[in-house]
C-alpha positions in Angstrom: 95.8 148.4 108.6 97.7 147.6 105.4 98.6 144.0 104.5 101.3 143.3 101.9 102.6 140.0 100.4 105.6 139.0 102.5 108.2 139.6 99.6 107.0 143.2 99.5 107.6 144.2 103.1 110.4 146.5 103.9 111.5 148.3 107.0 110.6 151.6 105.4 107.0 150.3 104.9 106.7 149.3 108.4 108.1 152.6 109.7 105.8 154.6 107.4 102.8 152.6 108.7 103.8 153.2 112.3 104.4 156.9 111.8 100.9 157.1 110.5 99.2 154.9 113.2 98.6 152.1 110.7 99.0 148.5 111.4 101.5 146.8 109.1 100.6 143.1 108.3 102.0 140.5 106.0 100.9 137.2 104.4 101.9 134.6 101.9 104.8 132.6 103.4 103.8 129.1 102.3 106.3 128.8 99.4 109.4 129.9 101.1 112.1 127.3 101.7 112.2 128.3 105.4 108.9 130.2 106.1 109.5 130.3 109.9 112.9 132.2 109.3 110.9 134.7 107.1 108.2 135.2 109.6 110.8 135.7 112.4 112.6 138.2 110.3 109.5 140.3 109.9 108.8 140.1 113.6 112.3 141.5 114.3 111.5 144.4 111.9 108.4 145.1 114.1 105.7 143.9 111.8 102.4 144.2 113.7 100.9 140.9 112.5 101.1 137.9 110.3 98.0 136.8 108.3 97.2 133.3 107.0 95.3 133.4 103.8 93.8 129.9 104.0 92.7 128.2 107.1 93.6 124.8 105.5 97.3 126.0 105.9 97.1 126.0 109.6 98.0 122.3 109.8 101.1 122.9 107.6 102.1 126.0 109.8 101.7 123.9 113.0 104.1 121.4 111.5 106.7 124.1 110.7 106.6 125.2 114.4 107.0 121.5 115.5 110.0 121.0 113.3 111.8 124.0 114.8 
């Protein structure tokens, strides 16, 4: 498993992880103007998981989902 900050994730990184049987994970979406869009973009690139670095942000994230 390798986790990178969301602004460092590329399709090549994800592909390299998958070729080596490594999970590709990403975190740090809180400061994006449209964080849900960024998360969905990574999901479309086949990211294996999204990490949330502070449990206190769960309430904020729930609000993002409800606004969509």
